[in-house]
Structures are given as C-alpha cells and as structure tokens.
N, C-alpha and C positions, 0 to 999 in steps of 0.2 A: 644108619645112625639115627639117634633120637635126640630131639632138642625141644626144650620147653619154649613156648611162645613168650613174647614181650621181654626177652632177655636183653642185657646191655651188649655193647660192642665187644669184639675180641673174645668171645666165649669159645673155648676149645670144644670142638665137636669130636675129632678123632684124628688119627694119623693114617693117611692113605698109604704112605710108603710101607708102614709096618703091616697094615692089613693086606697089602698086595705082596708082601714078602720081598720088598725091594730094599737093598742095602744102600744107605745114603751116607754122605760125609765126604766122599772123594770129590764131589763137584762135577763128575762126568755125567751123572743122570740128574735131570731137572724136571720140575713139575710145572704144569701150566693149566689154569682153570679155564676151560673153553666155553662153559655155559654155567648159569647159576650165579654169576658174579654180582647180581643185584643184592643178594643177601649173604653170599658166602665169599670167602677168599682162602687162598692156599699159599703156604710158604714154598717158594720155588725150589729151595734146596732140601728142606726136611720133609716136605709133604704134609705138614701140619695143617688141618682144615679148621677154620674158625669163622665166626660171624663178622659182618661188616657193621658200619655205623647205622645202617637202615634197620629200623625196628620191625620185627616179625609179629604180625597180628593174625592169629589163626582164623579168626572169624571174618577177616577182610581178604584173605587169599582167595582168588577166583576159583581155584581148583577145589576149595574146601567149603564152598557156599552150600552145597546140597549134600554134604557128606555127614552121615550120622554115626559112622564108625570111627573110633579114635585112630585106628591104624590106616585109615583111608586118606588122611590128610598128610601130604608130604611135599618136599621140594626135590626136584631132579637136578643133578649136576653132572658135568663131564670133566674129566681130568685127562690131560695128555701127558704121557711119560716120554721124555725126549732123550735120545741117546747122545753120545758125544758128537759134536758138530752136526747135529740133526741127521746123523746117519740112519737113524731109525726112530719112528714115532709110534707109540701105542696109545690108543684112546680107550678110556674106561668110563663107565657110567656108574653113578651112585645115587642114593636116595636118602634124604633126611626126613624122618617122620616128625611132624610138629605136634608136640604134646600140649594138651589144653591146660590152662591155669584158670583159676576162678577170677576172671576179670569182667564178668557180666552179672548184673543183678537180675533175679527172676522178677517178672512183671505180669500183672493181670491184664486181660484184654481191655478193661476199663477201670477207672478209679472208683466207679460205683457199680456194684453188681446187684442185679434185681432178681429175686427168687419169689415165685408165686407158690404159695402153699394153701391147699384147700383146708377148709375147717373140718373138724371132727376126724382128723386123721388119727389113727391109732398111734399110741406111743411106740417108738421104734421105727417109724416110717423114715425112709431114707430119701434124700433129695440130692441129685448130682449138682455140684457147683462148677462153674467155669474154671478150667484149669489155667494155671499160670505157665508162661514160657520162659525158658532160660537158654541163651545161645551157647552156654557151656554144656559139656557132656560128662557122663560118668558121675563120679562123686561130686564134681563141681556143679552138677545139675541139681534139679529140685529134690530136696530130701524130705521136707515135711511141711504141712499146713497147720496153722494154729488159729483158733477162734478166740478173739479177745472180746469179753463181755463182762458186764457188771455181775457181781456175785448173786444179786437178787434174781437175775434172769437166767441163771445157770440151769435151772430146772426145766426150761422150755426147749432149748435147742442144745445140741451137742455135735461136735465135729468128729467125723470119722474119715480116715484116709485108707483107700483100698488100692492094692496093686493090680494093674490090668495085665492082660496077656501080652501086651506090647512092652511091658516093663515100666509103664508110666504110673504115676500116682494120681489117683482120682479123689479129690476132696468130696465128701458127702456130708450133708446136714441131716442129723437124726432128730426127729421130734421126740422130746423127752417128757413133754407134759401136754395137757389138754389145750387145744386151740379153739378159742371162741372169737369168731370174727366180730360178733356184736360187742364184745368187751374190748377187743383190740384187733385192728385189721392189718397192722404192719409192725415189723421189728427192724431195727437197724443194728447190725453187728459189725465188728471189725475182723476181717479175715486177713491173716498174715501168712506169707509163704517164705521159706528159708531154704537156701541151698546147703550142700554139704562141704563147701569149701572151707579153707582155713586161711584167714578168718572167713566166717560165713557171711553171706550177703542176703538181705531180706527186703521185702516191700509189703505193703498192705493196701487193702481196698475196703470200701464200705459195702457191706452186704445188707441190702434192703430186702426184707422178707415181707411179702404181701400175702395176706390171708384171703383166699377166695373160696368160691364154692367148690364142690367135690367134682373131680374128674378122675375116674378110676381105671381108664384104659389108655395104654400108651401106644403110639404108632409103631408099626413093625415094617422094616425094609424087606424087600423080596430077597436080597442078597446081603450078606454081611460085607462082601468085598466086590467092588466093581472095577473091572480092568478093561482098558481100551487103548488103541494105537491112534496117534494123531500125527499127520504129516506136518513137518515144520513149515513155517511161513504161511500157514493156512490163514485165509482172510478172516477179519473180524466178523462175527456173526455165524461162523461155521458151527453147526451142532455137533456135539461129540457123543453124548449118551444121555439117557433119561433115567433118573433114579425114581423108583416107585416104593412108596410105603403105604400101609393100610392101617386104619384105626377102627376098632369095633364099636367105638362110641359113635353117637349120632349128634347131629346138631353142631353147635360150636365146638364141643369137645371132640368131635370127629373130623373137623376141618384141619388139614395138615399143611404146614408151610415148611419149606426146605431152606436151611441156612448152612453156611460153612461152619464146621466145628473147629478142630485143631488144624488150622491151615496157616501157612506162612504168608508173609506179605506178597511174595512172588505169585502165589496161587491166586490171591484176591486181586492182584493187578492184571494177571493174564487171562483169568477165566471169569465167566459170568454164570451164576446159578439162578435160574428162574424160581422164585420162592413159591410160586403157585403150582407150576407144572413139573418142576424137578429137572427140567432140561438144563444140561451143562453145555455151554457154548464158548467159542473163542471171543475174548474181549479185546485182546491185542495180539499181534503176531508173535509166535513163539519161535525162538532160534534154538535149534537143538544144540548148537555149539555152546550155548550159555546154560541151557537147562535140558537135560536129556530124559528126565523123568520127574513127574509131579505126583507126590503121595500126600493125601490129606483125608480128612473125615468130613462127612456131611451129616447134619442132624436133621431128623424129621420131627417136627414139633406140632402137637395139636393145639387147637385154640381153646381147649378147656381151661378151667381155673381150679387148680393150677394146671398148666399144660404138661403133657407127658411127651417124652422125646424118645427117639431111637437114633442110633449112630451106625453109619456104614463107612467103610474105608474105600477110597477111590484111588486106583493106581493108573496113572496116565503115562504111557510110554510115547516119547516123541520120535517119530520115524524120520530118518535122515533124507534130505534132498541135496542134490549137487548144486549148492548155492555158494560155495566158497572156492575162490581161486587158490591154487597152490602158492605158498609163500617160500621165497628163496632167501636164506640168510647166509651172507658171505662173511667169514670171520678169519682172523689170522691163525696161522699154524706155526708153531715153532718160533724161530728167530727172525723170520722174514716179517718186517713191520707192515702193518695194514692199518691205515687211519683215514677216516672220512672217505671210505670207498676207494682209496688209492694204496696200491701195494708197490713197494720199491724193491726191484729185483736187479741184481748186477748182471751186466751183459755176458760175463764169463761163467754164469751158473751152468751146471751140467744139465744135460737133457734128462727128463723124467724126474725133475726135482719138484716136490710138492711146495706150492707157494701160498695156498689158501685152503681153508676148510669151508665147504659148501653144504649147508643143511637145507633140505627141501621137505616141507611138511604140508599137509592138507587137513583142515579141521573136519572135513567130511569123513564118513565111515564107509567101509566096504569098498566096492568098486569106485565109488566117488572119491575115495581117498588114496587110491593107487596112483602114484605119480611117476612119470618118466621125465628124466632130466638130460639136457644136452647143451653143448657149446655151439653157438651160431657163428658163422662166418669163417673166413680163412685166417685164422690166428694160430700161432704155434703153442696152443694150450689144449688140454683134454681133461675130462673128468674120469676119475677112477673111484670105485667104492672104498669107503674108509674101513669097512669091516665086511667079512664074508659070513657073519653069523646068520643062521636061518631064523632065529627068533626075533629079528628086527621087524618092527611094525611096518606094514606096507605104506602107511600114510606119513611116515617120518623116516627119511633116509639121509645118510651123510656121505659126502664125496670129498676126495682130495682133488684140487685143481693142479695138474702137473704140467711142466713144460714138455712140449712134444718136438721141438726143434731148437737149434742154437739161436740166441738173441744177439742182435747187432745194434748198438746204440746209435751209430752213425746212419744206419739205414732207416730204422724206425725207433723213435724214442718213447712213444706211448702206444699202448694197445688198449683198446676198449673191448674188453671181453664180455660178451652178452651171453647169459645163461638163461635158457627157456625151460620151464617146467609145465607139463601137460598132464592133467588127471585123466582117469578112465571113465568118467561119468558120461551120461548121454543127455544133452550134448556135453562134450568135454569143455573144460575151462583151462585157461593157460595164463601164465604170468611170466615175467622176465625180470632179471636184475643184472646189473652190470658192475664190473670191476675194472678200474683203470690201473693197468700195470705200467708203471713208469720204470723204464730200463735205465739202470745205473751205468755210468760211463767208466771205462778203463782207458788208459793212455795207449791208444793204438793208432793215432793219427798225428803226423807232424804239422807244425804251423805252415800255412800257405799264404803267399802274397798274390794279389790279383794281377800284378804285372811283373814280368821278368825284369823289365827295365823301366824305371820311373824317371822321366825328364821333368825338371823343375826350372822355371824362369825366376831369377831372383835379382833385384836391382842392386847396383853398386852403391858404394858410400854408406853401407849399412852401419847400424850400431852393433858392437860386440854383444853376443847373447841373443840376437834377434832370431826368431824362428824362421827357418827356410822352408820346411815342409813337414808333413806328418805322414809317416809310413804306417800302414795298418796291415797286420797279418791276421788271418782267421784260423781257428783250430776247431775241427769238427767235434772234438771232445768237449767236456764240460768240467766245471770245478777247477781244481788245481791242474788238471790235465790240459785245460784251455787257457790258463794264465801264462802270459807270454812276457819274456824279457828280451829287450832289443839291445844290440851292440853294433859297433862300427868296425869294419875290417877293410884292408886295402883291396882295391879292385884287382882281378886277375890280370888286367891289361896294364895296370900301373902299380909300381912298387912303392909309391909314395903313401905313407901312413896318413889317414885323414884326421887323426886325433889332434894334430896341431892346429887345424883350421876349423873342423866341424866336431860337434858332439851330439849325442842322442840321449833323450830321456829313456831310461830302461823300461819304464812302465807305460808311458803314453806313446812312445815312438816319435816324439817331436824332435826333429833334426834342427839344431841351432848352429849358427856360425860364430866362431870365437874371435875372428879377426875381421878387419875392414877389407872388403873386396874392392878391387879397382879393375874395371872392365878393360881399361887401356893396357894394363899389365897382363891380365889373364882373363879369358872369357869363359872357360869351361873347367869343371872339376868333376871327377868320377870316383866313386867309392862303393863299397858293398855294405848292406845292412843285413844282419843275421838275427833271426827270431828263434828263441828257444823256449819250449814250454817247461812247466814245473813238475811234469809227471816223472815217474820212476819206472824205467829209465827215461831220461829227457830226450825229446826229439826236436829237430831244428829244420828251418828253411831259410832261404836268403833271396835278396833281390839287389839289383844294381841301380844306384841313384846317380843321375847325371844332372849337375847343377850348371845351368847356363846363365852367366851374369849379364843382365840387361842394363841398357844405358839409362842413366838419370840425367836430368837437366842440371849439370854441375858446371857448365861453362856459359859465361855471359856473352852476348853478342859483342863484337869488337869492331869499332870504326877504324879505318886506315889512318885517320887523323883526328885529333881532338878538336881542332878548329878548321873549318873549311871557309875559305875566303873567295868570294866571287864578285866580279865587276860587270855591271849591266848599264846600258844606256837608258836614259829616261825616255819616256814616251814609247816604250816598248809595247807592242800589241799585247792585250790580255791573253792569258793561257799560253804564253811563250815559255820555253825552258830557260831557266836562269842559272842552273848549275846541277851537278851530280855528285852524290856521296856514295862511298863504298863501305860495306859492312859485311862481316862474316861471323860464323858460329862454328866451333869445333865439335859440337854434338851431332847426333844423327837423328834421322826421322823427323818426327814432329818437334823434337827439341831444337832442331836446326831450322825450322820454318819460321822466317822472320816477317814481322809486320811493322812497317815504317809509318810514322805519323809526325806531324809538325806540332811542336810544343810552343806555345806563345812565350815571347820573351818579356822584357820589362815593359810594363804598362800595356801588355797585350798588343804590341805594335804589329805583330805578325798574324793576329787573329783574323781568319777569313781571307788573308791576302795570298798565302802560299799553300800549295798542295804538293804532295809527293807521290810519285809512281812507285808502287810497292816492288815491282819486279826489277826495275832498272835503277832505282834511287834517284831518278831525275826529279828536280824541284821545278815546279811551274808557278808562275804568278797569275793571279786572278784579276789583277788591275794593271793599269798603265802607270808607271812611276813618274813622279814629278819631283825633280831634285830640289826645286825651290821650296817645296813643302817638307820634304824629308830626304836627307842626304844618305842615310844608311839604315839598314835593318839588321837586327841581331835576334836570332831565335835559335831554338834547339830542335834537333831531329832525334826522335826516340825510336829505337829498334827494340821490339819485344818478340821473344821467341815463343814457340807453341808448347813449351813444356808445362808441367804442373808441379809446383807453382811456376809461373813464367818468370824468366829473367830478362832484364832490359839493360840498355846502355844508351847514353845520349852523347851527341856531338853538337858543338856550337857552330852555327852558320852565320858568317858576317857578310852581308850583301851591301856593296857600295854602289850608289847610283851615279853614273857619269853624266856630266852636264852636256846639254845641247842648247843651241841658240834659239830658245823658244820664248824669250822675253825681250820686249823693246825697252829702250831707255826711258826713264821717268824723270821729268824736269821738276825739281823741287824748288828752284829759285831762278828767275823771278816768276811771280804769278802774272798771268796775262792782263790782269786789270791794274797792275802797278805801273809806275813810271819813275824815271830818274831825271832830275833837273841838271842841265849842263850849261854853265855860263858861256856866252859867246867868246869870252876872252881866254877860254881854256887852251892850253898849249897842246901841241902835237904829242901823241903817245899818252895822253891823259886817259886813265882807266875810267871808263864810263860805268861799267857793271861787270859782274861775273855771273855767268850762267852755270848753275849747279845741277847736275843730273846723276842719277844712279841707275844701275842695271842689276836685276835679280840674278842673272847668270854669273858665271865665274870665268876666269882665264880670258882668252881672247874674246869670248862672247860678252865679256863685261868691260873690254877695253874701248873707251868712248873717244870720239873726236867731234869737234864742233865746227860749224860753218854757217855763214849768213847767206841765205838763199833768196832773200827778197827784202824790199823796203829800203834799199841802200843805193838809190839812183845816183847820188852825188859822190859815192865811194868815200864818204866821210869816216866810216867805221870799218874796223876789221876785228875778227875774233881769233884768239889763239886756239888752234885745233886741239891742243891737248888739255889746256887748263880751262878753256871757256871764258877767258878774260876778254871783254870787249873794250877796245881802245879807240881813241880819236886819232885818225890818221890824215884828215884833211883840214884845210883852213876854213873856219866858219865865216860865212858872209851873211849880209842882211837877209838874203833870200832863204837862208837856212834857219831863220828864226821860226819857232813853232814846234809842232809835234812830229817826231820821227818814229815810224813803226818798223822795227827790224824783225824779219822772219828768220829765226835761228833753227837750224836743223842739227839734231844730235844723232850720230850713227855709231853703232857698235862694230866690232871687227869680226863678228861671226860670219859663217857661211851657211846660207845667204845672210847678208847683214840685215839688222833691224834698225829702224830710225824713228825719231820723234821730233815734231816741230813745235816750237814755242814762240811767243811774241815778247819782244823787249821794246818798251816805249821810252823814248828819250825826248824830253822837252827842253829845247834850246831857248834860253832867255836869261836876261840879267838877274831877274828875280822872279819869285812866285807870288805875284801880286793878287791874282785871282785864281785860287786853286779849284774853284767850282767849274770855271771855264775849261781848265785842263782836264779835269775828271770827266766833263761832258764830252770833250774831244776823244778821250780814251774810250769812253763807252761807245761812241759812234765808230771808233776804230774796230771794236770787236765785231761789229756787224758789217764791216767793209770787206769785200773779197780780198783774199791774200794776193791775188795777182795785181791789185791796184795799189800803187805806191802811195804811202802817206809820208811825206818828207818836206819839212819846212813850212813857210807861210804861203798859202795858196793865193792870197790877195796881191802878192808881189808880182806875179805873172799877169794878174788881171789888170794891174795899173799899166803895165807895158802894153797890153792890148788896147786899152782905152786911148793911150797916146797915139798908137798907130791908127786908130779910127779918125782922130782929128786930122792927122796928116793925110789920111786917105780921102777925107771929105774935100780937103783942098785939092788933093790930086785928081779928084773927079769921081766919076760914076764907078770906077773900079773899086775905089775905096768903099763906096756905099754898098756895092754888091758884096764886097768882102764882109762888110759889117752885117748885112742881111744874112749872109751865109753863117756867120758866127752865131747870130741870134737864132736862126733856124736849128742849127746843130744843138744850141743850148736847150731849146724847147723840145727837141727830139729826145734828148737825154732825160728831161723831166717827164716826158710821156712814158718812159720806162719805169716810172715809179720811184725815182731817186731824187733827192734834194741835197745839194751841197750846203756848205755853211761858210760863213765869213768869220775870219779870226776876230775874236772879241765881240761878235754880235750875238745877242741872245735870241735863241729860236723861240717862236711862239707856238710852234706845233711839234708834235712828236717826230723825232728824227726817223723813227722806224716805221711810221705809218705811211703807206703809199698814198699818193694823190689820187683823188677820185676822178676818173675819166669816163667818158661815154663808152659803154660796153661795145657799141658798134664800131668805134674807132680803135679799140684795143686789139693788139695782135693776138692770134689764136693761141700761141704758145703760152700766153699769160693766163689763159683760162685755167690751166692746171694749177696755177700758183695761188688761186683764190681759196684760201683755207683760213680757218680761225687761227688766232694767235697760239703759238706753241712755245714751250720752253726752249731756249736757244741751245743747240748742240746737246740735246738730251740723250742721244744715243752714242754708242762707241763707234767710231768710224775709222776707216783705213784710207790713207792717201796713196795713190799709185801715180807715179810720174810717167810721161810718155817715153816710150822706148826710143832709142836713137833711130835715125833714118826714117822717121815718120811713121813707124809701126804703131798699132793700137795695143793698149792694155785691155785685156778682157776683164770684165767686171761681173760679179754675181748678179747684180741687179740691172745693168744696162750696158749696151755696146755703144761706145762713143766713136764718133768720126775721127779720122786722122788729120782733119783740117788743122793747119798750123796757126790759123788766125783766130780761133775761138777757144777759150777755156771755160769749163763749166764746173760749178760746185753743186752737189745735190745732197740735200738732207735726207738721211735714210732712217726710217722707223722713228721719225721725230714725233714727239707728243703734241698735244694741242698747243697752239701759240708759237710753234717753232718757226722762225723766219726762213724764208727762201733766199739764200744768199745770191742766187742768180738774178733775182729781180733788181738788185742794187748794182749789178755789174754788167758792163758792156765793154768790149775791147776789140780794137782793130789791129793791135800789135801782135806779132807772132809770139804765142805762149804755148807752153806744153799742155798737153791734155791731162786734166786732173779729175779724179773721181773719188768720192767718199763712199765708203760702204762698211757695214758692221760685220760682214761675214768673214770666216777664216779663209785664207787663200787655199787654192787647190793643192793637190799633192805636190810636195816638195817645197811648200811655203808655209811658214809657221804663223800661228795666230798672233796678232799684234795687239799689245796692251796700249791703250790710248787714254790720255787725260780728257776729262769732260770740259767743254767750253759753254759759256764763260764760267768763272773768270779766268781759269787757266786754259786759254785757247791753245791747246796743244794738238797738233796733227801728227799722225804716225804714218810713215810711208816706207816703201821698200824699193830698192833699185838705185839709180843714179841720183846725184844731188839735183834738186829742182832749181832751175834758173827762171826767175820770174821777171819779166820786163815791165816797163811803166805803162800806165793806162792814161791815155790822153783825154779820156772822157771823165776822169775823176773830178769831182767838185773841188778837190784840193789844188787842181792845176790852174 
C-alpha cells in the first residue's frame, strides 16, 4: 500500500480482506493487527486498514533516515486472520510505502555564502556555488536556483544551474563582464533556492563575491569515488582512508585543503576529515544498526585566489559486529488476552492451543543475527514456528507459544514461562523474556471445612441474635466457583431442626442463636452446616457443629438465714470464735467459689473487731468484750462469688454480750468527808442516812446488799441490807456524844462477789455550835486506820480513868503503879508517831505530822516509813479480808502473817506525800488481816473498781464481810 506522510487520522489505506480474497460479513472470520499498531489500525470484522491518531513524518522515521529512494521508505505490519473459535490462525505481513510531501524548505549551508573570483577572468567563466539541501525528495526536492540582483549589476554576474550525473542541480556563477579588483573587490548578491512542491518552498542567502588575484589550476583527486569498509563501534581516532588531490599550481595557489562537500549532519558528527592531510578518521563510534552506509562528497580546495576545487565521492560501508543481544517480543494472539506481561488461560483449554505470539529478532546481520529460541524450565508450554516459509529472514523469526500438557488451576495457578534467545555470533549473545501465564479456574472442587466436627462453648443467658461461632469453608477454586453460601440442616444423629434455635448468615458463616439458652435445662445442641459454592454445577461440603452451653454467674450466694444471732460472754479471750454462718451458691466452678468478709455496721462498730474464716464461715473476735462499754454488735457478713461480674449477698449478724461480774459496786452517797448531825434525843429507828451505791453490771451481778463492818462498837446503828438505810437502834448516852465513823461494806450477788467499803460519819450532839471542830475531826478520821473505832466522846473514858487514879493513890502503891503503867503505855503510843486529840481542844500542830524522835530509839520497821508527804490514797487499792480458820490471803505485793493479833494497811504505788496508815495504828486486839493492793486478782478473780480516798474513802474487797474490833490504843478511847 501507499500512503502520503503527514496525513490526518482515520485515512483509509486499503482493505486487507479484499486483497487477500477473504469473504467477510458472516462474523466467523476476524482480523487482528499484530504489529504496526503505532501508526496503523484494522477493523476486526471488515479488514479495513487505516491510520491512527499518531502523525507519520517520513523524515523522522528511523528506517527512512538514510533512504534516498522514494520506494525505500515504508512501514511493516502484520495481520492475523482468525477462524471461528480460534480454530485456525493465519498470519500475513504487509508494507505501507510512505510517500513524501513538500513539508521541508530547502536551505543553504550558511546564510552568507562567500565566493572568491580572481580578476581578469574572461567573460563566461563559471564558478561553482554551494548547493542547498532539501530533506524532501523527487519533485519536492530542489528545482531551481535564482540570483537576485539590481538591474545595474546584471551585466557582471549571471546564474546558471547545471544537472550533475547524480541528478542534483549545481548552481554556477558566470562572469558576464570585466572584473577589476582595483575598481571593486567584492560583490554582494542574493541567491534564492526553490523546490518543486505545490506550493513551492524557498529560502535565500547572501552571496558575497570577493575579487582576488588569478589562480588558474584546480586541484584534482586521484579517484572520483573512494570506497572503504569500517567495523562498527570502532574507537574514536581510528583512521579510515586518505583522500589525495594534486594541484599543478605552485605556492599558495597550489596548497590544497580538504573539506566536506555535500555531507549530512550525521557524516559531520561521526567522521573527522583532516583538512591538511586528507585523512578520514572516526570522530564518534558508529553503530551499524543506526547507520549502515555513509555516502558524501569531499572537496579539495587550493589556496589560490580565487581557490579552485575538485570533488570526490566517498562511500563508507559499516561492517557488522555481534554487539546486539536478541530481542524477544511476546504479544497476544487471537482471543486469549495478554496484558502487561500476563496471559490469562482457562484450565480446561485443550493441549496444543496457541496462547501467545513470540517474535525474536536481532539487529545484527549474517551469522550474528541468526537466533535460536527455546522455553526454559519444566513448564507445560512449547514454541512452534508461526510460518514454514523459507523466505523468512534469519534475524527475525516468529513462534506460537502452545500448551504441551493439561493445566490444573488447583495444582498450579501461575506459570512463569521464560523464553531464551541465543544468536550465532562469536562470542554468542543471549537474552530472555518471561510471560506470566495465569491459569483461569473452573468449578471442579467442592467447599471443604477444616474440621469434621466443630465444638463451641457458649455461655447461657445470652441475648437473642448473639453470635455463637463462625464456620469457614474453603474452596480451592476462585471467583464465583469459590463464593460459598452457608445453610443449617439437622444433624444425622438428631431429628430436631436447628432453625428454631439457631440461624446462620449465608455469606459470612456466622452462626447466631435466636433463643435464650439455659444450661440448667439443656447443655448441648448439635446440628449440621452445609457450604455450597456458586459454580455451575454447584458443589457442596458439610460439617457438624456441637454447641456446649457453659455456665454463667447467674445465681447469687444465699445465706441460710437473713439474720444470725449469737450470744457471747464478756471478757472472752481475743481471737476466740463467736459464731458461724452458712452460705451456698448454686453455680459451678469459679462462679461458686465464695469469699466471705465482714462489712462494718452502723458507726463502724465492727471495724477491726471481727474476722471471718472463709472456709468454715466461723466468726472470730479480735478483742475482749466489755459489756459495760457495749452490750451488742451488729454488722453484716458479705459473700462474694468468683464469677465475672461477681455476685454477692449479705446477712446481718447480731452479737449480744452476756454480763459477768467484773465490776465492783460504786458508792455515790455519802462521800467519805461528809457527816450527819444526830441529836442525842433521837428516838429508836430514826433514819440517820441512806447509803446509795450502783453497780455497772446487770442481774445478780448488780444486786447489792449493805452491811456495817466497823466503827459501831456500841451497836447503836444498823443498816438495811437491801436499801442501805442506816437507822438508830440503840439508846444514846453521854458517852456517845461526839463523832461516830461507820465502816459500811456494799457487796453484789455475783460469783465471786465484788464489794466496796465506804465511811459514814455521824456527829451526835444537840447542836452544831462549832462546825470547824467537827470538820477537823472528820479530816483526822480519814487518816485513822479502819480497824480503830471512832465512836463517841473520847474524854468521857479519860475522866473515869482519872477518878480511878485518885482512888488508887489512896489505895496505895498499886494505884501508883497502875498510873505509871498507864502513862508509860500512853508515851509508848506517842512514840509510834500518833497523837490523839481532845474533844473541843484546838490542836496547835498538824495532826498528820509525826513527832520527831531520836533515830536511835526508833524501831527498825519505822525506817521504811520515812518518806516525803504523798497524796492520800492516790492509787487504786483492793482490800482482802483474812480467810476463816486463820489462813492467809496471798497478795501480789506482800505475804502477810496469819497472826490474829495484828492488822496492817499498806499504801501501794502512792505518790509523794501519801501517808502511811500503819504508823498511826497499833492494835493488840484480834483483827483480820487486811492488805491493800492495786493489782488485779489472780485467775478466777475479777479486777475490782475502787473509789479514791480522800474524800470518798472507799475500800473494795472480796470474800467474807470484814469484822473489825475496837482498838484500845486509840486516842479516842
């Protein structure tokens, strides 16, 4: 076909079907353009060949760069004719000759052309002018030259165009008039060149003619044509040939220089011409695949004025070297798609089916371009020649890539087909290209589950619609053949339809429960899941799903009682058990593992007091209880199970503290420093006073009885055991006038009993004329031992003694001796550090201060009593009475003798200034042994609470009632 260059898109070139004699229209035969698609396209149904959007420029086509013949510039293309269902494929080659159009303007080598003309040249002398070049050919090439000059100068020069043997036009300047360098040494003319195109294109240059001296001989080349071979890729500087010309002139006119004549830009870029020697050498490496022959002219020019020239043609043939590796081009063939190096082939394609077209070429020539092609590796593909024609060039061959074995998508999905091409050069060069064959799937595999039986644990009390599990089946196929739909069916071992309880998402395989499961009612469900693919025909697989319902923490711990009531005795040892609670949980496992703890009650009364044993539910106390401080405790016991989230329950514990006799009575009235005035005229059963006492205990432990245990030698008073009312029961006589100190003991009914002793002062007199004297006597009473009676007027007995002395004097010496004995006994009592007092007599010295005696005469036991003054009865003391039958009471601080004749009081832990009651007391009468001490009794005896003395001189004791006799050494006697 023929096609003019620079045409628009969609220009019809020809009909391949008509030229091949193929009938079209039925649609069974189609056409496909396998190569040349850069500039050409073909209608698949009609075979109509036309141009594409890409513009064709003949002068820029690589294959037309060095083409001088119009018929030598062409585009090759390939057309495949495809039979029905690609049952047969024929491949045809075609060629489109590109016709030249006038799209290039002829141009001169330079915008200013210089011509040297010697003077005195005869008229008609010809001068060759530089030729213009035009990239177009034929009639679009150079047609004529024109000389543009002013009319006045038309007689000097004239232009003549001659046709050369090569068919080129050579402009010549003809001298038409006399040239006189002395009158004028140069001329400037305008030279225009025009091609033969329509419309014509033209350009012009300035022709500068310089008039020089005469040079009448031109150089002459040895040959008119020089021809040589040059190996491609020769190094720069490699000499090729030497052009030689001779000039018969001598001197400057005989000196020759060599320059390129009609030579293209490629010649001037690749070759170097030495202008002096004429040696032609390599300037840049020449690639035969780009330029296989260089044809140009060389001019030999002498240095005369004007210079004379000669021209020779040089033909340089480029010899091939094996410097190009074979190229492998893999293209689609027929209806099998191939894109980006990937061919998609169905796995059920028949063996020996062509799937791609492989074209192997080598830019080298001869043996260097003879290529052998093969498939590498163990792949089910092979190459077969596309045509059997013998005229096919050795350096350009085409093959079909055929399947050589059945394809299996599930076995191998992709094949990397590597094709290697090796040329026959020495040494040989090779290259490779690869094609990824992607095997297409057909539905030949059923869906498969990874497990035949899937067991799932799912908690009870679920929400309807909650996901139980996800079953996943895999299909070795792909696409629609691997898209799976899930469904539920009854298990072969169970006729129950699962649809009422479970459902499955057909796309994702999510199994959901539609009802609330209760483990206590049913703990196992079994059904079957079926997976079907979407292939044609559809294939399926199945698996059995077993759902085991797991327990949830849906039961709270439960106590056997809401309220637990316990009774404990006070003074219980710490860390003793006080009660036990029972709790249970109907859940299993961790949900039934209980943790018990004490929760504080109101005002945190149980905080830190109670603990509970987790395994048995036993409650322990961390302290000893005191009922008098707190009678009961109320707190909560909390049970928390081990579930998530945990559940809990609480029970109330009420703990009541039972009383023990651990508190002694406390006398609230009267105080030890108070007194009551009793007139001597008082009748029998007159109420003198009422002793009031309290006990912190309860019940029998707080049932009190009263008794007078001392200070009532005349039996004038008695006390009601229940009410504590003290009454006058004796007749008052003059000797009873004065201060009476009653020692009252208050006992409770506990076991063992507790007791407290208090003092009741009764002043018998008609009136209270001098209260100060009475108060002084009461004060001295507080420092008088309890075993010594203070009852009535002490001066009454003294008067009787004095009367006896007078009678004794009369009676004789016995009375004197008796008197002396009385005085000695009186002095002996004073030496013990005590002073009595007379009723109504004012003391001038401190009643409590002992008399100063000589230390040498003082008994040894008084040395221990010499201490500084201490507060009276500053410590808490306990009084113990002697046991019956003369046994001793053991004391914490001291062991006392069981002698019946001596009673001792001892101050314990007294502060500074505390008086020693023993230094004021001496007795020869039988008295019980009494000891004061602040310590708690040994095991089996309770700690006794005691009132401090003074002023409330209260003594606390345990055991039998104390019977105190009279002291005949008292200063009151």
